[in-house]
Each structure stands twice: as structure tokens, then as C-alpha cells.
C-alpha positions in Angstrom: -25.8 -4.5 187.9 -25.3 -7.6 185.8 -26.4 -10.7 187.6 -26.7 -14.5 186.9 -30.0 -16.0 188.0 -30.0 -19.6 189.0 -33.2 -21.5 189.9 -33.1 -24.6 192.0 -30.0 -23.2 193.6 -30.3 -24.5 197.2 -28.7 -27.8 196.6 -27.4 -30.4 194.1 -26.5 -29.3 190.6 -27.9 -25.8 191.2 -25.7 -25.2 194.2 -22.6 -26.5 192.4 -23.4 -24.2 189.4 -23.5 -21.3 191.8 -20.0 -22.1 193.1 -18.7 -22.3 189.6 -20.0 -18.9 188.6 -19.0 -17.3 191.9 -15.5 -18.5 191.4 -15.5 -16.5 188.1 -16.6 -13.4 190.0 -20.1 -13.3 188.7 -22.8 -11.7 190.8 -25.6 -14.1 191.7 -29.3 -14.2 192.3 -30.3 -17.6 193.7 -33.9 -18.9 193.6 -35.3 -21.9 195.4 -38.0 -22.6 198.0 -35.8 -23.1 201.0 -35.0 -19.6 202.3 -32.6 -20.7 205.1 -30.5 -22.7 202.7 -30.4 -19.8 200.2 -29.4 -17.3 202.9 -26.6 -19.5 204.1 -25.3 -20.2 200.6 -25.4 -16.5 199.7 -23.4 -15.6 202.8 -20.8 -18.4 202.1 -20.4 -17.3 198.4 -20.1 -13.6 199.3 -17.5 -14.2 202.0 -15.5 -16.6 199.9 -15.5 -14.8 196.6 -16.4 -11.2 197.5 -19.3 -11.0 195.0 -22.8 -9.6 195.3 -25.1 -12.5 196.2 -28.9 -12.2 196.6 -31.7 -14.6 196.8 -35.5 -14.9 196.3 -37.4 -17.7 198.0 -40.0 -18.8 195.6 -42.0 -21.9 194.7 -41.9 -22.4 191.0 -44.6 -25.1 191.1 -46.9 -22.1 191.4 -48.0 -20.4 188.2 -47.5 -16.9 189.6 -44.0 -17.4 190.8 -42.1 -16.5 187.6 -43.7 -13.1 187.2 -43.1 -12.3 190.8 -39.4 -13.2 190.5 -39.1 -10.9 187.5 -40.8 -8.0 189.2 -38.5 -8.4 192.2 -35.4 -8.2 190.0 -36.8 -4.9 188.5 -37.3 -3.5 192.0 -33.8 -4.4 193.0 -32.3 -2.9 189.9 -30.8 -6.1 188.7 -29.9 -6.8 185.0 -30.2 -10.6 184.6 -27.8 -11.2 181.8 -27.6 -15.0 182.3 -30.7 -17.0 183.2 -30.1 -20.6 184.2 -33.3 -22.6 184.4 -32.1 -25.4 186.6 -35.1 -26.0 188.9 -36.9 -29.3 188.3 -38.0 -32.6 189.8 -38.9 -36.1 188.6 -41.2 -38.9 189.4 -41.1 -42.7 189.1 -43.7 -45.4 188.9 -46.7 -46.4 186.9 -48.4 -43.3 185.7 -51.9 -44.3 186.6 -50.8 -44.9 190.2 -48.9 -41.6 190.6 -50.5 -38.6 192.2 -52.0 -36.5 189.5 -51.7 -33.2 191.3 -48.0 -33.9 191.9 -47.5 -34.8 188.2 -49.1 -31.5 187.1 -47.0 -29.5 189.6 -44.0 -31.2 188.0 -45.1 -30.0 184.6 -45.5 -26.5 186.0 -42.0 -26.5 187.5 -40.2 -28.3 184.7 -41.9 -26.6 181.8 -44.4 -23.7 182.4 -42.3 -21.8 184.9 -39.2 -22.3 182.7 -41.0 -20.9 179.8 -42.4 -18.0 181.8 -39.0 -17.0 183.3 -37.4 -17.3 179.8 -40.2 -15.1 178.3 -39.8 -12.5 181.1 -36.0 -12.0 180.9 -35.6 -12.6 177.2 -37.3 -9.3 176.3 -34.6 -7.4 178.1 -31.8 -9.4 176.6 -33.2 -8.9 173.1 -33.4 -5.1 173.7 -29.8 -5.1 174.8 -28.7 -7.7 172.2 -26.8 -9.4 174.9 -27.4 -12.3 177.2 -27.4 -16.0 177.8 -30.0 -18.6 178.7 -29.2 -22.1 179.9 -32.0 -24.6 180.1 -31.2 -27.7 182.1 -32.8 -30.8 180.6 -31.6 -34.4 181.2 -30.3 -37.5 179.5 -33.9 -38.8 179.7 -34.9 -36.1 177.2 -33.3 -38.3 174.5 -35.2 -41.5 175.5 -38.9 -42.3 176.0 -38.8 -43.8 179.5 -41.6 -46.0 180.7 -42.3 -45.6 184.5 -40.9 -42.1 184.3 -43.4 -41.1 181.6 -44.3 -37.6 182.6 -40.8 -36.6 183.7 -39.3 -37.8 180.4 -42.0 -35.9 178.6 -41.2 -32.7 180.4 -37.5 -32.9 179.7 -38.2 -33.7 176.0 -40.2 -30.5 175.9 -37.2 -28.6 177.4 -35.0 -30.0 174.7 -37.2 -29.2 171.7 -38.2 -25.7 173.1 -34.5 -24.8 173.7 -33.3 -26.0 170.3 -36.0 -23.9 168.6 -35.5 -20.8 170.8 -31.7 -20.9 170.2 -32.3 -20.5 166.5 -34.8 -17.6 167.1 -32.3 -15.8 169.2 -29.3 -15.9 166.8 -30.2 -12.6 165.1 -30.1 -10.9 168.5 -26.6 -12.1 169.5 -28.0 -14.2 172.3 -26.7 -17.7 173.2 -29.3 -20.2 174.3 -27.8 -23.5 175.5 -29.4 -26.8 176.2 -27.5 -28.6 179.0 -28.3 -32.2 179.8 -26.9 -34.0 182.8 -27.1 -37.7 183.3 -27.8 -39.4 186.7 -26.2 -37.3 189.4 -25.4 -38.1 193.0 -27.7 -35.6 194.5 -31.0 -35.7 196.4 -33.0 -35.9 193.1 -34.0 -39.5 193.6 -34.7 -39.1 197.3 -37.9 -37.2 196.9 -41.3 -38.8 197.8 -42.0 -38.9 194.0 -38.9 -40.9 193.3 -38.1 -42.8 196.5 -39.9 -46.0 195.6 -39.2 -49.4 194.0 -39.5 -48.1 190.5 -37.1 -45.3 191.3 -34.5 -47.7 192.6 -34.7 -49.6 189.3 -33.7 -46.4 187.5 -30.5 -46.0 189.5 -29.5 -49.7 189.8 -26.0 -50.2 188.5 -26.0 -46.7 186.9 -22.9 -44.6 186.6 -23.3 -41.2 188.2 -21.5 -37.9 188.2 -21.2 -35.6 191.2 -22.9 -32.2 191.0 -19.5 -30.6 191.0 -18.5 -32.6 187.9 -21.7 -31.6 186.1 -21.3 -28.0 187.0 -17.7 -27.9 185.8 -18.9 -29.3 182.4 -21.7 -26.7 182.3 -19.2 -23.9 182.9 -16.8 -25.1 180.2 -19.7 -25.4 177.7 -20.9 -21.9 178.7 -17.5 -20.3 178.2 -17.2 -22.0 174.8 -20.7 -20.7 173.8 -22.0 -24.2 173.1 -25.6 -24.4 172.0 -26.0 -27.9 173.5 -24.0 -30.1 175.8 -24.5 -33.5 177.4 -22.6 -34.0 180.6 -20.4 -37.2 180.7 -18.7 -38.9 177.8 -20.8 -42.1 178.2 -24.0 -40.1 178.3 -23.0 -38.3 175.1 -22.3 -41.6 173.4 -25.7 -43.1 174.3 -27.6 -39.9 173.4 -25.9 -39.8 170.0 -26.8 -43.3 169.1 -30.4 -42.9 170.4 -31.2 -40.9 167.3 -30.5 -44.0 165.2 -33.0 -46.2 167.0 -36.9 -45.9 166.7 -38.4 -44.4 169.9 -41.0 -47.1 170.1 -38.2 -49.7 170.2 -36.4 -47.8 172.9 -39.6 -47.5 175.0 -40.4 -51.2 174.6 -36.8 -52.3 175.5 -36.7 -50.0 178.6 -40.1 -51.1 179.7 -39.3 -54.8 179.4 -36.0 -54.3 181.3 -37.6 -52.4 184.1 -40.4 -55.0 184.5 -37.8 -57.8 184.7 -35.9 -55.9 187.4 -39.1 -55.5 189.3 -39.9 -59.2 188.9 -43.0 -58.6 186.9 
């Protein structure tokens, strides 16, 4: 049975993406840590759209999680023909003061588990010469961002990895898309890693989109078989001009601005 796998699906952008694909009558496999939220969401989507909805509760900050998810799909007889690597988290603050274990867990979640899941499911897609992979990056992938140094680095990795993989997959009739949201009105900034004074500086006077707006743009880009899309017209404008500006200048400008906002 063809199934779309969405990680980080229990809330925010991931949940909104699930609603978009459910409305198009796609069967779903939802992955996140919170089992009760996943169960409730699967029930709601099944009852509303009459599709097959399943979930796997898994913690993708753990190195073994991706392989376990893949093995479970085999046991269930699911053909994951669309993989949406949405799970991720950020952190704010001076790097030397941030918790190192938490930063490394973030790298596992944002990068290593994304790569592992992609590697697992890509082999089947290549064998069938059919499938889609969507990797969720961020606007921050286009800018070196002081005081979110590790998070920005992880999303830059997602961007470069996805661009390269998309080219590798062309001979196999696979579409690999990089999708980059900007600041979104979700719980992303309310985690213990972001809910601090430096995190507040990031969001101050920033224009946001809702998860539903972001998910609608993702669906449109998916249906048009885009290889890359940035959510929000203003975000697209700033990402495009970023390529004309030296990264060190961007980092210096952002760093100075954030320190002024912090009164430093």
C-alpha cells in the first residue's frame, strides 16, 4: 500500500502537512515522539477523509530510530512512496553556554536521522523508479546566523545535501525537493532550547506564516514537482539576494544587530 511518511507530525508544520495530504486522499504514516497526539491525529484524519492512517512513536534524536522505523514499515507491508523529513528543532543563545548534549542531539535529529531515513527508503524508490523525498530546511539555511550557530549549520547541511541528492536521483525518475519555511507561528520557539532572551530577539518584529499557510505552499510545490521552494514571498526575496552578499558580512551584520537588541 502506497503511503506518505511524515516525521515531526504531531504538531505545527508537520500536522498541517498531514492535513494537506489527507485532503488529497493519500494514506499516511505519521512519526513523532508523542504517541497520544499521533493516535488522536490519525483517528481524526481517518474519520474526516476516510484514508488509511497509521503512526509510529519514535524519538529521532536516537541514532537507532531511523532503522527501526524502516523495519516497522516492512513489517506492516507499507510502500513509502513519499518521504517528508520534517522533524527538527532549533536552539538559541551563545554556543559556548548552550548545553552540548542538546546541541548534538539536535544534529542527530536535523541531520543524521534525516540522512538515515532517506538512505533507507531511497533504495526502494530507486528499485521502483518512482518516489518523492521532501526535506524541510529553513530560511536560516541561507544565512549564517550568530546565536543560532548550530541550528543554522544543520539547516545549511540539509540544503546542500538535498540539492546534491536531487541531481543524483534524476536518472531514476525521482523528485527530491528542498522546502524552506520562514518563521512560523508554531511551538518551535517555545522549547527550552529557544525560550530565552536570545530566542526572543530572533522573533522580534518578524513576519510569520501559519503552519497551514506553509503546508499549502508545500503541497503546491509538490504537485508542481519543484526541486526547491521557499515559503513566503518575502522570504523568497531575501533568500535570493543573500547569494549576492558575502556570508561573513551577513554574519557580522546579524551578530551586531542581535547584540544591540540584547543591549550588549
